[in-house]
C-alpha positions in Angstrom: 0.4 -40.8 6.9 2.6 -40.5 10.0 5.7 -41.6 8.3 4.9 -39.3 5.3 4.8 -36.4 7.6 8.1 -37.4 9.3 9.8 -37.6 5.9 8.4 -34.2 4.8 9.8 -32.5 7.9 13.4 -33.6 7.3 15.4 -30.5 6.2 17.7 -30.6 3.1 16.4 -34.1 2.1 16.1 -34.8 -1.6 13.7 -37.6 -0.7 11.5 -35.2 1.3 11.5 -32.8 -1.6 10.6 -35.4 -4.1 7.8 -36.7 -1.9 6.4 -33.2 -1.4 6.2 -32.5 -5.2 4.7 -36.0 -5.8 2.0 -35.2 -3.2 1.2 -31.9 -4.8 0.7 -33.7 -8.1 -1.5 -36.3 -6.5 -3.5 -33.7 -4.8 -4.1 -31.8 -8.1 -5.0 -35.0 -9.9 -7.5 -36.0 -7.2 -9.1 -32.6 -7.1 -9.6 -32.7 -10.9 -11.0 -36.2 -10.8 -13.3 -35.3 -7.9 -14.8 -32.5 -9.9 -15.3 -34.8 -13.0 -16.9 -37.7 -11.1 -19.0 -36.1 -8.3 -21.2 -39.2 -7.9 -18.3 -41.7 -7.8 -18.8 -44.2 -4.9 -15.3 -43.2 -3.6 -16.1 -39.5 -3.5 -16.4 -39.3 0.3 -13.2 -41.2 1.0 -11.5 -39.1 -1.7 -12.5 -35.9 0.2 -10.9 -37.4 3.4 -7.7 -38.2 1.5 -7.6 -34.7 0.1 -8.0 -33.3 3.6 -5.1 -35.4 4.8 -3.0 -34.3 1.9 -3.9 -30.7 2.7 -2.7 -31.1 6.3 0.5 -32.8 5.2 1.4 -30.1 2.8 1.0 -27.2 5.1 4.2 -25.2 5.6 6.1 -26.1 8.6 5.8 -23.5 11.5 8.7 -21.2 12.0 11.5 -22.7 14.1 11.6 -21.6 17.7 15.1 -20.4 18.5 16.8 -20.3 21.9 19.6 -18.3 23.4 20.8 -14.9 22.1 18.6 -15.0 19.0 15.4 -15.0 21.0 15.2 -11.2 21.1 15.3 -9.0 18.0 17.4 -6.4 19.9 20.2 -9.0 20.2 20.6 -9.5 16.4 24.2 -9.3 15.2 22.8 -7.8 12.0 20.6 -5.2 13.7 22.4 -2.3 12.0 21.7 -4.0 8.6 18.0 -4.3 9.5 17.8 -0.7 10.5 19.6 0.5 7.3 17.3 -1.6 5.1 14.1 -0.5 6.8 15.0 3.2 6.5 16.1 3.2 2.9 13.5 5.3 0.9 14.8 4.0 -2.5 14.1 0.4 -1.4 10.6 1.3 -0.2 9.8 2.7 -3.7 10.3 -0.9 -5.0 9.3 -2.9 -2.0 6.5 -0.9 -0.4 6.6 0.3 3.2 6.5 -3.0 5.0 9.2 -3.6 7.6 11.4 -6.6 8.0 9.8 -9.3 10.1 12.6 -11.7 10.9 13.5 -12.4 14.6 16.9 -14.2 14.0 20.1 -13.3 12.1 19.6 -16.4 9.9 16.1 -15.5 8.9 16.9 -11.8 8.5 19.7 -12.6 6.0 17.4 -14.7 3.9 14.5 -12.2 4.1 16.7 -9.3 2.9 18.3 -11.4 0.1 14.9 -12.5 -1.2 13.6 -8.9 -1.2 16.7 -7.9 -3.2 15.6 -10.3 -6.0 12.6 -7.9 -6.7 14.5 -4.6 -7.2 16.6 -3.4 -10.2 19.8 -5.5 -10.5 22.2 -2.6 -10.2 20.6 -1.5 -6.9 20.4 -5.1 -5.8 24.1 -5.6 -6.5 25.0 -2.5 -4.5 22.9 -3.6 -1.5 24.1 -7.2 -1.7 27.7 -5.9 -1.4 26.6 -3.8 1.5 25.0 -6.8 3.3 28.2 -8.8 2.9 30.3 -6.0 4.3 28.0 -5.7 7.4 28.0 -9.4 7.9 31.8 -9.4 7.8 31.9 -6.7 10.5 30.3 -9.2 12.9 32.4 -12.1 11.9 30.3 -13.8 9.2 31.5 -14.6 5.7 29.8 -15.5 2.4 29.5 -19.2 1.8 28.5 -20.3 -1.7 28.8 -23.9 -0.8 26.0 -23.7 1.8 22.8 -23.1 -0.3 19.3 -24.5 -0.4 18.8 -25.9 -3.9 15.8 -25.0 -6.0 14.9 -27.1 -9.1 15.4 -25.4 -12.4 16.9 -25.8 -15.9 20.3 -24.4 -15.0 22.7 -24.0 -12.1 23.0 -20.6 -10.5 23.9 -19.2 -7.1 21.1 -16.8 -6.3 22.7 -15.5 -3.1 25.3 -17.0 -0.8 24.8 -18.4 2.7 26.9 -17.4 5.7 29.4 -19.1 7.9 31.3 -18.0 10.9 29.4 -16.2 13.7 26.2 -16.6 11.7 25.3 -19.9 10.1 22.7 -19.9 7.4 21.9 -21.3 4.0 21.8 -19.2 0.8 19.7 -20.0 -2.3 20.7 -21.6 -5.6 19.1 -23.0 -8.8 20.0 -26.7 -9.5 19.6 -28.8 -12.6 20.2 -31.9 -10.6 17.3 -31.1 -8.3 15.1 -30.7 -11.4 16.3 -34.0 -12.9 15.1 -35.7 -9.7 11.6 -35.3 -11.2 12.8 -37.1 -14.4 12.6 -33.9 -16.4 14.7 -34.0 -19.6 15.9 -31.1 -21.7 14.9 -32.3 -25.1 12.4 -29.5 -25.9 11.5 -26.0 -24.9 8.6 -27.1 -22.7 11.1 -28.1 -20.1 11.5 -24.5 -19.0 7.8 -24.6 -17.9 8.5 -27.8 -16.0 11.4 -25.8 -14.4 9.0 -23.0 -13.5 6.4 -25.4 -12.1 8.8 -27.0 -9.6 10.7 -23.8 -8.9 7.5 -21.9 -8.1 6.2 -24.7 -5.8 9.4 -24.4 -3.8 9.4 -20.5 -3.8 5.8 -20.6 -2.5 7.0 -22.7 0.4 9.9 -20.4 1.4 8.7 -16.9 0.6 5.7 -15.5 2.7 5.6 -12.4 0.6 4.3 -14.2 -2.5 0.7 -13.5 -3.9 -1.2 -14.6 -6.9 -3.4 -12.7 -9.4 -4.6 -15.6 -11.5 -8.0 -14.7 -12.8 -9.3 -18.3 -13.1 -8.7 -18.7 -9.3 -9.8 -15.3 -8.1 -10.4 -12.4 -10.4 -11.0 -9.4 -8.0 -7.8 -8.9 -6.1 -4.1 -9.9 -5.5 -4.2 -12.6 -2.9 -1.6 -13.7 -0.3 -0.5 -17.3 -0.7 0.8 -17.2 2.9 -2.4 -16.2 4.8 -5.0 -17.6 2.3 -4.2 -21.3 2.3 -7.2 -22.3 0.2 -6.2 -19.8 -2.5 -2.6 -21.2 -2.3 -4.0 -24.7 -2.9 -6.1 -23.5 -5.9 -3.3 -21.6 -7.5 -0.9 -24.6 -7.3 -3.7 -26.8 -8.8 -4.2 -24.3 -11.6 -0.5 -24.0 -12.3 -0.1 -27.8 -12.4 -3.1 -28.2 -14.6 -1.9 -25.7 -17.2 1.5 -27.4 -17.2 -0.1 -30.7 -18.0 -2.3 -29.2 -20.7 0.8 -27.6 -22.3 2.5 -31.0 -22.4 -0.5 -32.6 -24.0 -0.8 -29.8 -26.6 2.8 -30.3 -27.7 2.2 -34.0 -28.1 -0.7 -33.0 -30.4 1.6 -30.9 -32.6 -1.2 -28.5 -33.6 0.5 -25.1 -33.7 -2.5 -23.1 -32.6 -3.4 -25.5 -29.8 0.2 -25.3 -28.6 0.2 -21.5 -28.7 -3.1 -21.1 -26.7 -1.8 -23.6 -24.1 1.4 -21.6 -23.7 -0.4 -18.3 -23.4 -2.4 -19.8 -20.5 0.7 -21.3 -18.9 2.6 -18.0 -19.3 -0.3 -16.2 -17.6 0.0 -18.6 -14.6 3.7 -17.9 -14.4 3.3 -14.1 -14.4 0.4 -14.2 -12.0 2.7 -15.2 -9.2 3.5 -11.7 -7.9 4.6 -9.6 -5.0 3.0 -6.3 -3.7 4.3 -4.2 -5.3 5.1 -6.4 -8.3 8.8 -7.1 -8.9 10.6 -4.5 -11.0 11.0 -5.6 -14.7 14.8 -5.6 -14.6 15.1 -7.4 -11.3 16.3 -11.0 -10.9 12.6 -12.1 -10.5 11.5 -10.0 -13.4 14.1 -11.4 -15.7 13.3 -14.9 -14.6 9.7 -14.5 -15.5 10.6 -12.9 -18.8 12.2 -16.2 -19.9 8.7 -17.5 -20.3 7.8 -14.6 -22.6 10.8 -15.3 -24.8 9.7 -18.9 -25.2 6.2 -17.8 -25.9 7.5 -15.6 -28.7 9.2 -18.6 -30.3 5.9 -20.6 -30.1 4.1 -17.7 -31.7 6.7 -17.6 -34.5 6.2 -21.3 -35.1 2.4 -20.7 -35.4 3.1 -17.9 -38.0 5.4 -20.1 -40.0 2.6 -22.7 -40.1 0.5 -20.1 -42.0 -1.4 -18.4 -39.2 -1.9 -14.7 -38.5 -0.6 -14.1 -35.0 0.0 -11.0 -33.0 1.2 -11.2 -29.4 1.7 -8.0 -27.3 3.1 -7.6 -23.8 1.2 -4.7 -22.3 3.3 -2.0 -20.7 3.6 1.8 -20.3 0.7 4.1 -19.5 -2.4 2.3 -18.6 -4.5 4.7 -20.5 -2.7 3.7 -23.7 -3.2 -0.1 -23.3 -6.5 -0.5 -21.5 -8.4 -1.1 -24.8 -6.3 -4.3 -25.1 -6.9 -5.6 -21.6 -9.8 -6.8 -19.4 -10.5 -7.4 -15.7 -7.3 -5.5 -14.7 -6.2 -5.0 -11.1 -5.2 -1.7 -9.5 -2.7 -1.1 -6.7 -1.8 2.1 -4.9 1.8 1.3 -4.4 4.9 0.7 -6.5 6.0 2.2 -9.8 4.7 5.4 -11.3 1.0 6.5 -10.9 -1.0 5.7 -14.0 1.5 3.1 -15.4 1.3 -0.6 -15.8 3.2 -2.5 -13.0 3.2 -5.9 -14.6 1.5 -7.7 -17.5 -0.2 -10.8 -16.2 -1.5 -12.0 -19.6 -0.4 -11.0 -23.0 -2.9 -9.6 -25.6 -3.3 -12.0 -28.5 -4.8 -11.8 -31.9 -4.9 -15.1 -33.6 -6.5 -15.4 -37.1 -8.8 -12.4 -36.5 -9.8 -13.7 -33.0 -8.9 -11.3 -30.2 -8.0 -12.4 -26.7 -7.6 -9.5 -24.2 -4.6 -9.2 -22.0 -4.6 -8.5 -18.2 -2.4 -6.2 -16.2 -1.8 -4.8 -12.7 -1.5 -1.0 -12.8 -0.8 1.8 -10.4 -3.7 4.0 -9.6 -3.3 7.6 -10.9 -4.2 9.2 -7.6 
């Protein structure tokens, strides 16, 4: 395991990235097999292997910096940090938490990731402002220096910086996805893209939470501080992806539809507090799953089934009859309204399946 750990620690290595995703898959497979065969003679050794995998896949500790970046007061981007923390419009969408970064490089990435969760027009305005303030201290935008996340298309999410501040930005990359031998022959490939993209986002963004009912039904849980919950969410996401693939091979329209509803729920259950705004970069990314789900529902209807799919939104009082086991937050959005739809309401051939939402308390 020593050499596995050494490879995983190498930054910007495609081999390290491939190994990490392979180990996530192995871990999910062993966990599932362990539950199915509790009396297997290899069960004890399997538990030891799972523990070793768990240790290997822990996120790397934050880098220790030296020199002028040791003290937050010495940040070149300190004025940007102060402006961001004091903006009341941002706090409406992001909550009242303050920026935590201790270096200019980390601060740039923390701010840019948060901008992915607010309405795109406001995000564009703030992104321009961050570039102006970076230029004032001798740093310039660098689209060529980005950390690549696997997905079904190429896209610069936000630029890196060069000059007086050196840091990577973030981008989507088809090539990174193809490293996992994912083809683009059918619509399920977008879920493969979501699977690998989410695994990477969970690694790099400490603000991510999950609200997946099958893992924990009573609260929105941090994936950064609750490592066991993080493990279980990743396992559930991987399992639903595999079940979706198997359903498509079966070609039964209703089996495919039910599998996609479950997968869509897992995708939308990766959330922030408050949840990302619907017309943010993050909100639009997740909505791609809902568009595919609608196509799958249409295919089931064309096969002779009665299908109704409804994304729940608006006033909570108006939709609560169509949902179950909902979660309540006291921040974000408008009091009394739905913040995000975790699971769609479905009516399939007279059989109802309730949706699930996060809503803002009316107090």
